[in-house]
PQR file of N, CA, C, O and H, with PARSE charges and radii, in Angstrom:
ATOM      1  N   MET A   1      79.863 117.107 -74.348 -0.4000 1.5000
ATOM      2  CA  MET A   1      80.619 116.915 -75.572 -0.0000 2.0000
ATOM      3  C   MET A   1      79.902 115.936 -76.502  0.5500 1.7000
ATOM      4  O   MET A   1      79.791 116.177 -77.704 -0.5500 1.4000
ATOM      5  N   ILE A   2      79.423 114.840 -75.940 -0.4000 1.5000
ATOM      6  CA  ILE A   2      78.705 113.851 -76.737 -0.0000 2.0000
ATOM      7  C   ILE A   2      77.433 114.459 -77.305  0.5500 1.7000
ATOM      8  O   ILE A   2      77.072 114.190 -78.451 -0.5500 1.4000
ATOM      9  H   ILE A   2      79.514 114.643 -74.963  0.4000 1.0000
ATOM     10  N   ALA A   3      76.755 115.274 -76.513 -0.4000 1.5000
ATOM     11  CA  ALA A   3      75.519 115.909 -76.983 -0.0000 2.0000
ATOM     12  C   ALA A   3      75.807 116.834 -78.162  0.5500 1.7000
ATOM     13  O   ALA A   3      75.029 116.889 -79.114 -0.5500 1.4000
ATOM     14  H   ALA A   3      77.048 115.492 -75.582  0.4000 1.0000
ATOM     15  N   PHE A   4      76.916 117.557 -78.100 -0.4000 1.5000
ATOM     16  CA  PHE A   4      77.312 118.434 -79.206 -0.0000 2.0000
ATOM     17  C   PHE A   4      77.563 117.628 -80.481  0.5500 1.7000
ATOM     18  O   PHE A   4      77.115 118.010 -81.562 -0.5500 1.4000
ATOM     19  H   PHE A   4      77.548 117.513 -77.326  0.4000 1.0000
ATOM     20  N   LEU A   5      78.272 116.524 -80.348 -0.4000 1.5000
ATOM     21  CA  LEU A   5      78.576 115.681 -81.503 -0.0000 2.0000
ATOM     22  C   LEU A   5      77.304 115.093 -82.105  0.5500 1.7000
ATOM     23  O   LEU A   5      77.163 115.043 -83.327 -0.5500 1.4000
ATOM     24  H   LEU A   5      78.636 116.213 -79.470  0.4000 1.0000
ATOM     25  N   ILE A   6      76.395 114.657 -81.271 -0.4000 1.5000
ATOM     26  CA  ILE A   6      75.151 114.070 -81.766 -0.0000 2.0000
ATOM     27  C   ILE A   6      74.297 115.122 -82.459  0.5500 1.7000
ATOM     28  O   ILE A   6      73.706 114.844 -83.502 -0.5500 1.4000
ATOM     29  H   ILE A   6      76.510 114.698 -80.278  0.4000 1.0000
ATOM     30  N   CYS A   7      74.223 116.317 -81.901 -0.4000 1.5000
ATOM     31  CA  CYS A   7      73.415 117.384 -82.498 -0.0000 2.0000
ATOM     32  C   CYS A   7      73.992 117.850 -83.834  0.5500 1.7000
ATOM     33  O   CYS A   7      73.242 118.260 -84.720 -0.5500 1.4000
ATOM     34  H   CYS A   7      74.703 116.543 -81.053  0.4000 1.0000
ATOM     35  N   ASN A   8      75.272 117.794 -83.983 -0.4000 1.5000
ATOM     36  CA  ASN A   8      75.932 118.297 -85.190 -0.0000 2.0000
ATOM     37  C   ASN A   8      76.521 117.195 -86.053  0.5500 1.7000
ATOM     38  O   ASN A   8      77.446 117.447 -86.826 -0.5500 1.4000
ATOM     39  H   ASN A   8      75.881 117.461 -83.263  0.4000 1.0000
ATOM     40  N   LEU A   9      76.012 115.993 -85.940 -0.4000 1.5000
ATOM     41  CA  LEU A   9      76.574 114.862 -86.661 -0.0000 2.0000
ATOM     42  C   LEU A   9      76.494 115.042 -88.171  0.5500 1.7000
ATOM     43  O   LEU A   9      77.446 114.714 -88.878 -0.5500 1.4000
ATOM     44  H   LEU A   9      75.261 115.787 -85.312  0.4000 1.0000
ATOM     45  N   GLY A  10      75.390 115.552 -88.673 -0.4000 1.5000
ATOM     46  CA  GLY A  10      75.241 115.776 -90.118 -0.0000 2.0000
ATOM     47  C   GLY A  10      76.274 116.762 -90.645  0.5500 1.7000
ATOM     48  O   GLY A  10      76.890 116.534 -91.686 -0.5500 1.4000
ATOM     49  H   GLY A  10      74.616 115.818 -88.098  0.4000 1.0000
ATOM     50  N   THR A  11      76.456 117.839 -89.930 -0.4000 1.5000
ATOM     51  CA  THR A  11      77.425 118.855 -90.337 -0.0000 2.0000
ATOM     52  C   THR A  11      78.847 118.303 -90.293  0.5500 1.7000
ATOM     53  O   THR A  11      79.654 118.581 -91.180 -0.5500 1.4000
ATOM     54  H   THR A  11      75.956 118.024 -89.084  0.4000 1.0000
ATOM     55  N   ILE A  12      79.141 117.537 -89.279 -0.4000 1.5000
ATOM     56  CA  ILE A  12      80.476 116.959 -89.145 -0.0000 2.0000
ATOM     57  C   ILE A  12      80.756 115.991 -90.293  0.5500 1.7000
ATOM     58  O   ILE A  12      81.856 115.987 -90.845 -0.5500 1.4000
ATOM     59  H   ILE A  12      78.485 117.311 -88.558  0.4000 1.0000
ATOM     60  N   ILE A  13      79.776 115.178 -90.653 -0.4000 1.5000
ATOM     61  CA  ILE A  13      79.958 114.228 -91.753 -0.0000 2.0000
ATOM     62  C   ILE A  13      80.172 114.966 -93.069  0.5500 1.7000
ATOM     63  O   ILE A  13      81.045 114.590 -93.851 -0.5500 1.4000
ATOM     64  H   ILE A  13      78.882 115.181 -90.205  0.4000 1.0000
ATOM     65  N   VAL A  14      79.385 116.011 -93.323 -0.4000 1.5000
ATOM     66  CA  VAL A  14      79.544 116.784 -94.562 -0.0000 2.0000
ATOM     67  C   VAL A  14      80.924 117.433 -94.617  0.5500 1.7000
ATOM     68  O   VAL A  14      81.565 117.426 -95.668 -0.5500 1.4000
ATOM     69  H   VAL A  14      78.676 116.316 -92.687  0.4000 1.0000
ATOM     70  N   ILE A  15      81.380 117.983 -93.522 -0.4000 1.5000
ATOM     71  CA  ILE A  15      82.705 118.615 -93.483 -0.0000 2.0000
ATOM     72  C   ILE A  15      83.798 117.580 -93.747  0.5500 1.7000
ATOM     73  O   ILE A  15      84.747 117.857 -94.481 -0.5500 1.4000
ATOM     74  H   ILE A  15      80.859 117.988 -92.669  0.4000 1.0000
ATOM     75  N   LEU A  16      83.673 116.393 -93.156 -0.4000 1.5000
ATOM     76  CA  LEU A  16      84.678 115.347 -93.385 -0.0000 2.0000
ATOM     77  C   LEU A  16      84.696 114.886 -94.837  0.5500 1.7000
ATOM     78  O   LEU A  16      85.766 114.634 -95.392 -0.5500 1.4000
ATOM     79  H   LEU A  16      82.902 116.168 -92.560  0.4000 1.0000
ATOM     80  N   VAL A  17      83.524 114.773 -95.459 -0.4000 1.5000
ATOM     81  CA  VAL A  17      83.457 114.384 -96.867 -0.0000 2.0000
ATOM     82  C   VAL A  17      84.100 115.457 -97.742  0.5500 1.7000
ATOM     83  O   VAL A  17      84.851 115.140 -98.664 -0.5500 1.4000
ATOM     84  H   VAL A  17      82.655 114.978 -95.009  0.4000 1.0000
ATOM     85  N   LEU A  18      83.807 116.722 -97.457 -0.4000 1.5000
ATOM     86  CA  LEU A  18      84.406 117.816 -98.230 -0.0000 2.0000
ATOM     87  C   LEU A  18      85.918 117.863 -98.059  0.5500 1.7000
ATOM     88  O   LEU A  18      86.641 118.072 -99.032 -0.5500 1.4000
ATOM     89  H   LEU A  18      83.197 116.980 -96.708  0.4000 1.0000
ATOM     90  N   LEU A  19      86.401 117.675 -96.847 -0.4000 1.5000
ATOM     91  CA  LEU A  19      87.849 117.663 -96.617 -0.0000 2.0000
ATOM     92  C   LEU A  19      88.518 116.503 -97.345  0.5500 1.7000
ATOM     93  O   LEU A  19      89.607 116.665 -97.896 -0.5500 1.4000
ATOM     94  H   LEU A  19      85.814 117.505 -96.056  0.4000 1.0000
ATOM     95  N   ALA A  20      87.879 115.336 -97.354 -0.4000 1.5000
ATOM     96  CA  ALA A  20      88.436 114.191 -98.073 -0.0000 2.0000
ATOM     97  C   ALA A  20      88.481 114.464 -99.570  0.5500 1.7000
ATOM     98  O   ALA A  20      89.448 114.101-100.239 -0.5500 1.4000
ATOM     99  H   ALA A  20      86.994 115.204 -96.906  0.4000 1.0000
ATOM    100  N   THR A  21      87.441 115.099-100.098 -0.4000 1.5000
ATOM    101  CA  THR A  21      87.405 115.436-101.522 -0.0000 2.0000
ATOM    102  C   THR A  21      88.507 116.415-101.884  0.5500 1.7000
ATOM    103  O   THR A  21      89.190 116.231-102.891 -0.5500 1.4000
ATOM    104  H   THR A  21      86.655 115.394 -99.555  0.4000 1.0000
ATOM    105  N   VAL A  22      88.688 117.437-101.088 -0.4000 1.5000
ATOM    106  CA  VAL A  22      89.744 118.424-101.339 -0.0000 2.0000
ATOM    107  C   VAL A  22      91.118 117.758-101.245  0.5500 1.7000
ATOM    108  O   VAL A  22      92.001 118.050-102.051 -0.5500 1.4000
ATOM    109  H   VAL A  22      88.134 117.586-100.270  0.4000 1.0000
ATOM    110  N   ALA A  23      91.303 116.874-100.278 -0.4000 1.5000
ATOM    111  CA  ALA A  23      92.586 116.178-100.138 -0.0000 2.0000
ATOM    112  C   ALA A  23      92.873 115.307-101.366  0.5500 1.7000
ATOM    113  O   ALA A  23      94.008 115.258-101.839 -0.5500 1.4000
ATOM    114  H   ALA A  23      90.585 116.636 -99.624  0.4000 1.0000
ATOM    115  N   LEU A  24      91.858 114.626-101.878 -0.4000 1.5000
ATOM    116  CA  LEU A  24      92.050 113.801-103.072 -0.0000 2.0000
ATOM    117  C   LEU A  24      92.365 114.655-104.298  0.5500 1.7000
ATOM    118  O   LEU A  24      93.190 114.268-105.126 -0.5500 1.4000
ATOM    119  H   LEU A  24      90.935 114.666-101.494  0.4000 1.0000
ATOM    120  N   ILE A  25      91.725 115.795-104.417 -0.4000 1.5000
ATOM    121  CA  ILE A  25      92.002 116.692-105.547 -0.0000 2.0000
ATOM    122  C   ILE A  25      93.437 117.200-105.481  0.5500 1.7000
ATOM    123  O   ILE A  25      94.141 117.219-106.490 -0.5500 1.4000
ATOM    124  H   ILE A  25      91.055 116.109-103.744  0.4000 1.0000
ATOM    125  N   ILE A  26      93.863 117.608-104.303 -0.4000 1.5000
ATOM    126  CA  ILE A  26      95.232 118.117-104.141 -0.0000 2.0000
ATOM    127  C   ILE A  26      96.249 117.004-104.402  0.5500 1.7000
ATOM    128  O   ILE A  26      97.274 117.243-105.040 -0.5500 1.4000
ATOM    129  H   ILE A  26      93.291 117.592-103.483  0.4000 1.0000
ATOM    130  N   ALA A  27      95.975 115.794-103.914 -0.4000 1.5000
ATOM    131  CA  ALA A  27      96.887 114.674-104.159 -0.0000 2.0000
ATOM    132  C   ALA A  27      96.983 114.370-105.644  0.5500 1.7000
ATOM    133  O   ALA A  27      98.063 114.070-106.152 -0.5500 1.4000
ATOM    134  H   ALA A  27      95.143 115.600-103.396  0.4000 1.0000
ATOM    135  N   SER A  28      95.862 114.447-106.339 -0.4000 1.5000
ATOM    136  CA  SER A  28      95.861 114.210-107.783 -0.0000 2.0000
ATOM    137  C   SER A  28      96.668 115.280-108.509  0.5500 1.7000
ATOM    138  O   SER A  28      97.407 114.974-109.444 -0.5500 1.4000
ATOM    139  H   SER A  28      94.984 114.690-105.926  0.4000 1.0000
ATOM    140  N   MET A  29      96.531 116.524-108.086 -0.4000 1.5000
ATOM    141  CA  MET A  29      97.285 117.614-108.710 -0.0000 2.0000
ATOM    142  C   MET A  29      98.784 117.447-108.466  0.5500 1.7000
ATOM    143  O   MET A  29      99.585 117.683-109.369 -0.5500 1.4000
ATOM    144  H   MET A  29      95.931 116.773-107.326  0.4000 1.0000
ATOM    145  N   VAL A  30      99.165 117.048-107.270 -0.4000 1.5000
ATOM    146  CA  VAL A  30     100.584 116.863-106.944 -0.0000 2.0000
ATOM    147  C   VAL A  30     101.149 115.705-107.758  0.5500 1.7000
ATOM    148  O   VAL A  30     102.256 115.804-108.288 -0.5500 1.4000
ATOM    149  H   VAL A  30      98.513 116.856-106.536  0.4000 1.0000
ATOM    150  N   LYS A  31     100.399 114.606-107.862 -0.4000 1.5000
ATOM    151  CA  LYS A  31     100.864 113.454-108.632 -0.0000 2.0000
ATOM    152  C   LYS A  31     101.032 113.827-110.101  0.5500 1.7000
ATOM    153  O   LYS A  31     102.011 113.435-110.737 -0.5500 1.4000
ATOM    154  H   LYS A  31      99.500 114.526-107.431  0.4000 1.0000
ATOM    155  N   ARG A  32     100.078 114.583-110.640 -0.4000 1.5000
ATOM    156  CA  ARG A  32     100.150 114.994-112.046 -0.0000 2.0000
ATOM    157  C   ARG A  32     101.331 115.930-112.263  0.5500 1.7000
ATOM    158  O   ARG A  32     101.993 115.858-113.298 -0.5500 1.4000
ATOM    159  H   ARG A  32      99.283 114.901-110.123  0.4000 1.0000
ATOM    160  N   LYS A  33     101.601 116.801-111.308 -0.4000 1.5000
ATOM    161  CA  LYS A  33     102.725 117.728-111.423 -0.0000 2.0000
ATOM    162  C   LYS A  33     104.059 116.981-111.389  0.5500 1.7000
ATOM    163  O   LYS A  33     104.991 117.344-112.107 -0.5500 1.4000
ATOM    164  H   LYS A  33     101.063 116.860-110.467  0.4000 1.0000
ATOM    165  N   LYS A  34     104.155 115.940-110.557 -0.4000 1.5000
ATOM    166  CA  LYS A  34     105.383 115.153-110.484 -0.0000 2.0000
ATOM    167  C   LYS A  34     105.649 114.399-111.782  0.5500 1.7000
ATOM    168  O   LYS A  34     106.803 114.167-112.139 -0.5500 1.4000
ATOM    169  H   LYS A  34     103.398 115.645-109.973  0.4000 1.0000
ATOM    170  N   ARG A  35     104.588 114.017-112.487 -0.4000 1.5000
ATOM    171  CA  ARG A  35     104.752 113.332-113.775 -0.0000 2.0000
ATOM    172  C   ARG A  35     105.031 114.307-114.900  0.5500 1.7000
ATOM    173  O   ARG A  35     105.330 113.885-116.017 -0.5500 1.4000
ATOM    174  H   ARG A  35     103.650 114.206-112.197  0.4000 1.0000
ATOM    175  N   GLY A  36     104.940 115.605-114.632 -0.4000 1.5000
ATOM    176  CA  GLY A  36     105.208 116.607-115.648 -0.0000 2.0000
ATOM    177  C   GLY A  36     103.994 116.996-116.451  0.5500 1.7000
ATOM    178  O   GLY A  36     104.130 117.637-117.493 -0.5500 1.4000
ATOM    179  H   GLY A  36     104.697 115.947-113.724  0.4000 1.0000
ATOM    180  N   GLN A  37     102.825 116.634-116.005 -0.4000 1.5000
ATOM    181  CA  GLN A  37     101.591 116.985-116.691 -0.0000 2.0000
ATOM    182  C   GLN A  37     100.906 118.110-115.929  0.5500 1.7000
ATOM    183  O   GLN A  37     100.045 117.860-115.085 -0.5500 1.4000
ATOM    184  H   GLN A  37     102.715 116.114-115.158  0.4000 1.0000
ATOM    185  N   SER A  38     101.280 119.327-116.219 -0.4000 1.5000
ATOM    186  CA  SER A  38     100.680 120.438-115.485 -0.0000 2.0000
ATOM    187  C   SER A  38      99.292 120.768-115.998  0.5500 1.7000
ATOM    188  O   SER A  38      98.457 121.244-115.228 -0.5500 1.4000
ATOM    189  H   SER A  38     101.979 119.530-116.904  0.4000 1.0000
ATOM    190  N   ALA A  39      99.017 120.531-117.269 -0.4000 1.5000
ATOM    191  CA  ALA A  39      97.701 120.810-117.826 -0.0000 2.0000
ATOM    192  C   ALA A  39      96.805 119.592-117.635  0.5500 1.7000
ATOM    193  O   ALA A  39      97.264 118.453-117.718 -0.5500 1.4000
ATOM    194  H   ALA A  39      99.695 120.144-117.894  0.4000 1.0000
ATOM    195  N   ALA A  40      95.544 119.840-117.383 -0.4000 1.5000
ATOM    196  CA  ALA A  40      94.606 118.749-117.112 -0.0000 2.0000
ATOM    197  C   ALA A  40      94.298 117.939-118.358  0.5500 1.7000
ATOM    198  O   ALA A  40      94.060 116.735-118.263 -0.5500 1.4000
ATOM    199  H   ALA A  40      95.172 120.765-117.316  0.4000 1.0000
ATOM    200  N   CYS A  41      94.298 118.570-119.524 -0.4000 1.5000
ATOM    201  CA  CYS A  41      93.910 117.850-120.737 -0.0000 2.0000
ATOM    202  C   CYS A  41      95.080 117.633-121.681  0.5500 1.7000
ATOM    203  O   CYS A  41      94.876 117.221-122.823 -0.5500 1.4000
ATOM    204  H   CYS A  41      94.492 119.548-119.601  0.4000 1.0000
ATOM    205  N   GLY A  42      96.276 117.893-121.241 -0.4000 1.5000
ATOM    206  CA  GLY A  42      97.446 117.679-122.084 -0.0000 2.0000
ATOM    207  C   GLY A  42      97.906 118.975-122.733  0.5500 1.7000
ATOM    208  O   GLY A  42      97.229 119.999-122.654 -0.5500 1.4000
ATOM    209  H   GLY A  42      96.442 118.228-120.314  0.4000 1.0000
ATOM    210  N   CYS A  43      99.033 118.918-123.356 -0.4000 1.5000
ATOM    211  CA  CYS A  43      99.630 120.118-123.932 -0.0000 2.0000
ATOM    212  C   CYS A  43      99.321 120.290-125.414  0.5500 1.7000
ATOM    213  O   CYS A  43      99.633 121.335-125.985 -0.5500 1.4000
ATOM    214  H   CYS A  43      99.584 118.085-123.420  0.4000 1.0000
ATOM    215  N   SER A  44      98.723 119.299-126.044 -0.4000 1.5000
ATOM    216  CA  SER A  44      98.508 119.380-127.485 -0.0000 2.0000
ATOM    217  C   SER A  44      97.558 120.510-127.872  0.5500 1.7000
ATOM    218  O   SER A  44      97.712 121.097-128.943 -0.5500 1.4000
ATOM    219  H   SER A  44      98.470 118.450-125.580  0.4000 1.0000
ATOM    220  N   SER A  45      96.592 120.823-127.033 -0.4000 1.5000
ATOM    221  CA  SER A  45      95.638 121.876-127.369 -0.0000 2.0000
ATOM    222  C   SER A  45      95.882 123.168-126.590  0.5500 1.7000
ATOM    223  O   SER A  45      95.072 124.093-126.647 -0.5500 1.4000
ATOM    224  H   SER A  45      96.467 120.346-126.163  0.4000 1.0000
ATOM    225  N   CYS A  46      96.973 123.227-125.879 -0.4000 1.5000
ATOM    226  CA  CYS A  46      97.266 124.400-125.046 -0.0000 2.0000
ATOM    227  C   CYS A  46      97.941 125.480-125.868  0.5500 1.7000
ATOM    228  O   CYS A  46      98.929 125.194-126.544 -0.5500 1.4000
ATOM    229  H   CYS A  46      97.631 122.476-125.832  0.4000 1.0000
ATOM    230  N   PRO A  47      97.443 126.721-125.836 -0.5600 1.5000
ATOM    231  CA  PRO A  47      98.086 127.791-126.601  0.2800 2.0000
ATOM    232  C   PRO A  47      99.432 128.219-126.014  0.5500 1.7000
ATOM    233  O   PRO A  47     100.210 128.893-126.690 -0.5500 1.4000
ATOM    234  N   SER A  48      99.713 127.842-124.777 -0.4000 1.5000
ATOM    235  CA  SER A  48     100.982 128.228-124.155 -0.0000 2.0000
ATOM    236  C   SER A  48     101.958 127.064-124.046  0.5500 1.7000
ATOM    237  O   SER A  48     102.874 127.105-123.225 -0.5500 1.4000
ATOM    238  H   SER A  48      99.081 127.295-124.228  0.4000 1.0000
ATOM    239  N   ALA A  49     101.780 126.035-124.852 -0.4000 1.5000
ATOM    240  CA  ALA A  49     102.640 124.854-124.768 -0.0000 2.0000
ATOM    241  C   ALA A  49     104.100 125.182-125.066  0.5500 1.7000
ATOM    242  O   ALA A  49     104.996 124.602-124.452 -0.5500 1.4000
ATOM    243  H   ALA A  49     101.035 126.001-125.519  0.4000 1.0000
ATOM    244  N   ASP A  50     104.355 126.097-125.993 -0.4000 1.5000
ATOM    245  CA  ASP A  50     105.745 126.437-126.326 -0.0000 2.0000
ATOM    246  C   ASP A  50     106.422 127.209-125.199  0.5500 1.7000
ATOM    247  O   ASP A  50     107.646 127.155-125.073 -0.5500 1.4000
ATOM    248  H   ASP A  50     103.628 126.568-126.491  0.4000 1.0000
ATOM    249  N   ILE A  51     105.665 127.918-124.388 -0.4000 1.5000
ATOM    250  CA  ILE A  51     106.225 128.655-123.257 -0.0000 2.0000
ATOM    251  C   ILE A  51     106.525 127.689-122.102  0.5500 1.7000
ATOM    252  O   ILE A  51     107.539 127.814-121.416 -0.5500 1.4000
ATOM    253  H   ILE A  51     104.672 127.962-124.491  0.4000 1.0000
ATOM    254  N   CYS A  52     105.637 126.744-121.910 -0.4000 1.5000
ATOM    255  CA  CYS A  52     105.730 125.806-120.795 -0.0000 2.0000
ATOM    256  C   CYS A  52     106.851 124.796-121.028  0.5500 1.7000
ATOM    257  O   CYS A  52     107.603 124.486-120.105 -0.5500 1.4000
ATOM    258  H   CYS A  52     104.813 126.642-122.468  0.4000 1.0000
ATOM    259  N   HIS A  53     106.969 124.288-122.235 -0.4000 1.5000
ATOM    260  CA  HIS A  53     107.963 123.257-122.567 -0.0000 2.0000
ATOM    261  C   HIS A  53     108.921 123.809-123.627  0.5500 1.7000
ATOM    262  O   HIS A  53     108.613 123.811-124.819 -0.5500 1.4000
ATOM    263  H   HIS A  53     106.358 124.539-122.986  0.4000 1.0000
ATOM    264  N   LYS A  54     110.077 124.272-123.177 -0.4000 1.5000
ATOM    265  CA  LYS A  54     111.054 124.886-124.089 -0.0000 2.0000
ATOM    266  C   LYS A  54     112.089 123.865-124.553  0.5500 1.7000
ATOM    267  O   LYS A  54     113.262 124.207-124.703 -0.5500 1.4000
ATOM    268  H   LYS A  54     110.328 124.271-122.209  0.4000 1.0000
ATOM    269  N   ASP A  55     111.682 122.641-124.777 -0.4000 1.5000
ATOM    270  CA  ASP A  55     112.617 121.587-125.182 -0.0000 2.0000
ATOM    271  C   ASP A  55     113.097 121.793-126.591  0.5500 1.7000
ATOM    272  O   ASP A  55     113.891 120.998-127.094 -0.5500 1.4000
ATOM    273  H   ASP A  55     110.729 122.363-124.655  0.4000 1.0000
TER
END
């Protein structure tokens, strides 16, 4: 088992970094959605702003 981990250490580190990046992106999207900001750059330039916010 240790030999497997040592031989594949580079791959394991890359996979962990990618998983952490994806987790941070998803957490950021969830936080933005909870604040009501579904668009990444705001609603002022969105052509569908009137559909999204029917206030």
